[in-house]
C-alpha positions as CSV (number, residue, x, y, z in Angstrom):
1,M,-114.9,2.7,-4.7
2,K,-114.6,-0.4,-2.5
3,P,-112.5,-3.4,-3.8
4,E,-115.5,-5.6,-4.4
5,Q,-117.2,-2.8,-6.3
6,E,-114.1,-2.2,-8.3
7,E,-113.9,-5.9,-9.2
8,L,-117.5,-6.0,-10.2
9,F,-117.1,-2.9,-12.4
10,E,-114.1,-4.4,-14.1
11,Q,-115.9,-7.7,-14.8
12,E,-118.9,-5.8,-16.3
13,V,-116.5,-3.7,-18.5
14,E,-114.8,-6.9,-19.7
15,A,-118.2,-8.4,-20.6
16,L,-119.2,-5.2,-22.4
17,I,-115.9,-5.1,-24.4
18,K,-116.7,-8.7,-25.6
19,E,-120.2,-7.7,-26.6
20,I,-119.1,-4.6,-28.4
21,H,-116.7,-6.8,-30.4
22,T,-119.5,-9.2,-31.3
23,Q,-122.1,-6.6,-32.1
24,Y,-120.0,-3.9,-33.8
25,G,-116.6,-5.5,-34.7
26,Y,-114.5,-3.1,-32.6
27,D,-111.9,-5.0,-30.6
28,F,-110.8,-3.2,-27.4
29,S,-109.3,-6.3,-25.8
30,G,-105.8,-5.1,-26.4
31,Y,-106.2,-1.6,-25.1
32,A,-104.4,-0.7,-21.8
33,R,-107.0,-1.5,-19.1
34,A,-106.3,1.5,-16.8
35,S,-107.1,3.8,-19.7
36,V,-110.2,2.0,-20.8
37,Y,-111.6,1.9,-17.2
38,R,-110.9,5.6,-16.7
39,R,-112.5,6.6,-19.9
40,I,-115.6,4.5,-19.4
41,R,-116.0,6.0,-15.9
42,R,-115.7,9.5,-17.3
43,F,-118.2,8.7,-20.1
44,L,-120.7,7.4,-17.5
45,G,-120.3,10.7,-15.6
46,Q,-120.7,12.8,-18.7
47,K,-123.9,11.0,-19.7
48,H,-125.3,10.8,-16.1
49,L,-125.5,7.0,-16.2
50,Q,-125.5,5.0,-13.1
51,S,-124.3,1.6,-14.2
52,I,-122.6,-0.4,-17.0
53,E,-126.0,-2.1,-17.6
54,E,-127.6,1.3,-18.3
55,L,-124.7,2.2,-20.6
56,R,-125.1,-1.1,-22.4
57,R,-128.8,-0.5,-23.2
58,F,-127.9,2.8,-24.9
59,L,-124.9,1.4,-26.8
60,F,-126.9,-1.4,-28.5
61,T,-130.0,0.6,-29.3
62,D,-128.7,4.0,-30.4
63,S,-126.0,4.1,-33.1
64,F,-125.4,7.8,-32.6
65,F,-124.8,7.2,-28.9
66,F,-122.4,4.4,-29.8
67,E,-120.5,6.8,-32.1
68,N,-120.1,9.3,-29.2
69,F,-118.9,6.4,-26.9
70,L,-116.4,5.4,-29.5
71,Q,-115.0,8.9,-29.7
72,E,-114.5,8.9,-25.9
73,I,-112.9,5.5,-25.7
74,T,-110.5,6.0,-28.6
75,V,-107.8,8.5,-28.0
76,N,-108.1,11.7,-30.0
77,V,-105.7,14.0,-28.3
78,T,-103.7,15.7,-31.0
79,E,-102.0,19.0,-32.1
80,M,-100.6,20.5,-35.2
81,F,-96.8,20.0,-35.4
82,R,-96.8,18.3,-32.0
83,D,-93.2,17.9,-30.9
84,P,-91.8,20.2,-33.6
85,T,-88.4,18.6,-33.7
86,F,-90.0,15.4,-35.1
87,Y,-91.3,17.4,-38.1
88,K,-88.0,19.3,-38.5
89,S,-86.2,15.9,-38.5
90,L,-88.6,14.6,-41.2
91,R,-88.0,17.7,-43.2
92,E,-84.2,17.4,-42.9
93,N,-83.5,13.6,-42.8
94,V,-86.4,11.8,-44.5
95,L,-88.0,14.0,-47.2
96,P,-84.7,14.6,-49.1
97,I,-84.5,10.8,-49.5
98,L,-88.2,10.5,-50.5
99,S,-87.8,13.3,-53.0
100,T,-85.7,10.9,-55.1
101,Y,-88.7,8.7,-55.7
102,P,-91.1,9.3,-58.6
103,F,-94.1,8.7,-56.4
104,I,-94.5,8.6,-52.6
105,K,-97.0,6.8,-50.4
106,V,-97.5,7.9,-46.8
107,W,-99.7,6.3,-44.2
108,D,-100.9,8.5,-41.3
109,A,-102.2,5.8,-39.0
110,G,-104.6,6.9,-36.2
111,C,-104.9,10.4,-37.8
112,S,-107.7,11.4,-35.4
113,T,-109.2,14.8,-36.2
114,G,-106.5,15.7,-38.8
115,E,-104.0,18.0,-37.1
116,E,-101.2,15.6,-37.7
117,L,-102.4,15.0,-41.3
118,F,-102.3,18.7,-42.2
119,S,-98.9,19.1,-40.5
120,L,-97.6,16.3,-42.8
121,A,-99.3,17.8,-45.9
122,I,-97.8,21.3,-45.2
123,L,-94.4,19.7,-44.8
124,L,-94.7,17.9,-48.1
125,E,-96.0,21.0,-49.8
126,E,-93.1,23.1,-48.7
127,E,-90.6,20.5,-49.9
128,G,-92.3,20.3,-53.3
129,L,-93.5,16.7,-52.8
130,L,-97.2,17.0,-52.1
131,G,-98.2,16.8,-55.8
132,R,-96.6,13.3,-56.2
133,T,-97.6,12.0,-52.8
134,K,-100.6,9.9,-51.9
135,I,-101.5,10.0,-48.2
136,Y,-103.7,7.4,-46.6
137,A,-105.3,8.9,-43.4
138,T,-106.9,6.2,-41.3
139,D,-108.6,5.9,-38.0
140,I,-110.9,3.5,-36.2
141,N,-113.4,6.3,-35.6
142,Q,-115.3,7.5,-38.7
143,K,-116.6,10.6,-36.9
144,V,-113.1,11.9,-36.5
145,L,-112.3,11.0,-40.0
146,R,-115.1,13.2,-41.2
147,Q,-113.7,16.0,-39.1
148,A,-110.2,15.5,-40.5
149,K,-111.6,15.7,-44.0
150,E,-113.3,19.0,-43.3
151,G,-110.0,20.5,-42.0
152,I,-111.8,22.9,-39.6
153,F,-110.2,23.7,-36.3
154,S,-110.6,26.2,-33.5
155,A,-109.0,29.5,-34.0
156,S,-108.0,29.5,-30.3
157,H,-105.3,27.0,-31.1
158,M,-103.7,28.9,-34.0
159,A,-101.2,30.9,-31.9
160,A,-99.7,27.7,-30.5
161,Y,-99.8,25.9,-33.8
162,T,-98.1,28.8,-35.6
163,S,-95.3,28.7,-33.0
164,A,-94.9,25.0,-33.4
165,Y,-94.9,25.3,-37.2
166,Y,-92.0,27.7,-37.2
167,A,-90.1,25.6,-34.7
168,A,-90.6,22.7,-37.2
169,G,-88.8,24.8,-39.8
170,G,-91.8,26.4,-41.4
171,K,-90.9,28.4,-44.5
172,R,-94.0,30.6,-45.1
173,D,-96.6,32.7,-43.3
174,F,-98.6,30.0,-41.6
175,A,-101.8,32.0,-42.1
176,E,-101.5,31.3,-45.8
177,Y,-102.7,27.8,-45.3
178,Y,-106.1,28.6,-43.8
179,T,-109.0,31.1,-43.8
180,S,-110.6,32.3,-40.6
181,N,-114.3,32.6,-39.9
182,Y,-116.2,33.1,-36.7
183,G,-113.9,31.5,-34.2
184,S,-112.7,28.7,-36.4
185,V,-110.3,28.2,-39.3
186,K,-110.5,26.1,-42.4
187,F,-107.3,24.8,-43.9
188,N,-106.9,24.9,-47.7
189,S,-108.6,21.9,-49.4
190,S,-105.7,21.7,-51.8
191,L,-103.6,20.2,-48.9
192,V,-105.8,17.1,-48.9
193,R,-106.4,16.8,-52.6
194,N,-104.2,13.6,-52.7
195,V,-105.5,12.2,-49.4
196,V,-107.5,9.0,-49.0
197,F,-109.6,9.0,-45.8
198,Y,-110.0,5.4,-44.8
199,P,-111.5,3.6,-41.8
200,H,-108.9,1.1,-40.4
201,N,-108.7,-0.7,-37.1
202,L,-105.1,-1.3,-36.0
203,A,-106.3,-4.0,-33.6
204,T,-108.0,-6.2,-36.2
205,D,-107.4,-5.0,-39.8
206,S,-104.6,-6.1,-42.1
207,S,-102.1,-4.4,-44.3
208,F,-103.7,-2.7,-47.3
209,N,-100.8,-1.1,-49.3
210,E,-97.1,-0.5,-49.3
211,F,-95.7,2.8,-48.0
212,H,-92.5,4.7,-48.1
213,L,-93.4,6.5,-44.8
214,I,-95.7,5.4,-41.9
215,V,-96.4,7.9,-39.1
216,C,-98.2,6.7,-36.1
217,R,-97.6,8.8,-33.1
218,N,-98.9,8.6,-29.5
219,V,-101.4,5.8,-30.4
220,L,-99.5,2.7,-29.3
221,I,-99.0,3.9,-25.8
222,Y,-102.6,3.1,-25.2
223,F,-102.2,-0.5,-26.3
224,N,-100.9,-3.5,-24.3
225,R,-97.7,-5.2,-25.3
226,A,-99.4,-7.9,-27.3
227,L,-101.4,-5.4,-29.4
228,Q,-98.3,-3.2,-29.8
229,E,-96.5,-6.2,-31.2
230,R,-99.3,-6.9,-33.7
231,V,-99.2,-3.3,-34.9
232,Y,-95.4,-3.3,-35.3
233,H,-95.6,-6.4,-37.5
234,L,-98.5,-4.7,-39.4
235,F,-96.3,-1.7,-40.1
236,D,-93.4,-3.9,-41.1
237,E,-95.6,-5.7,-43.6
238,S,-96.7,-2.3,-44.9
239,L,-93.3,-0.6,-45.4
240,V,-91.3,-0.9,-48.6
241,S,-87.6,-1.8,-48.3
242,L,-85.7,1.1,-46.8
243,G,-89.0,2.7,-45.8
244,Y,-89.4,5.0,-42.8
245,L,-91.4,4.7,-39.6
246,G,-92.2,7.6,-37.2
247,L,-93.5,6.9,-33.7
248,G,-94.2,9.1,-30.6
249,K,-91.5,10.0,-28.1
250,K,-92.7,7.4,-25.6
251,E,-93.0,4.6,-28.2
252,T,-90.1,2.4,-29.3
253,L,-89.3,-0.7,-31.4
254,A,-86.9,-1.9,-28.6
255,M,-87.9,-5.4,-27.4
256,S,-90.3,-5.8,-30.4
257,G,-90.0,-8.7,-32.7
258,I,-88.9,-6.4,-35.6
259,S,-86.3,-4.3,-33.8
260,D,-83.4,-6.0,-35.6
261,K,-84.8,-5.0,-39.0
262,Y,-84.7,-1.3,-38.3
263,S,-82.1,1.4,-37.6
264,F,-82.5,4.8,-36.1
265,V,-82.6,7.8,-38.3
266,D,-83.3,10.0,-35.3
267,K,-83.3,8.3,-31.9
268,N,-84.6,11.3,-29.9
269,N,-87.6,11.7,-32.3
270,R,-88.2,8.0,-32.8
271,I,-87.7,7.9,-36.5
272,Y,-86.6,4.6,-37.9
273,R,-85.6,3.2,-41.3
274,K,-86.2,-0.3,-42.4
275,N,-82.8,-2.0,-43.1
276,S,-83.8,-3.7,-46.3
């Protein structure tokens, strides 16, 4: 694409982002631009659309089309027990402390299609804590929230997920947690009996509860610095004194406005504890 064409494309995308915010309330202004441009180009190709104007016409006349667009623009790359050492560290360093509380509240922020949510639920179940834990699973995208609630995943991933589960310190036969059927698996509904599925936009929405543990992994890397800072303060407002925060391996509180209020529990796995 020629420089002048690239400039025009970016201007049109910026105008579209503003209109989406006005019409639907979704604010993508703080998303990393390289990622947004790349995803919109890919979406245009997938839908065989020739221009941003053509895309715009579909977005504002077809709610189902907009939902598909939203799923493409928001990041939904996830796995069960992704980075197993993170979950092993939660099991060994965080859950023993949380077990001393009579009731536990967990926020899985940006839960996507639910792989992370079920990983957390299994961990809590094996440590005898799930029955007295309320998990709030949130995402900007209501379509992926519905998928997460169903707990249905492709059977083709189970070998990799099983391996990751054991690397995370799994204590049972992983197959006990799901039933297989025609190329897919459905995880036991008992794992999400204490889960509240809730639409929440990290870019615009406010704190809605107090939590002992917040897990938000591999979401903030797609935000610019200003939006990252907003989300860090949101998490800080939402954590109880001495609460825990788990981030992705490429995410850090360093240089944030709340960094001096937190200490590492596990530096390699980006698990923090609020100092007071």
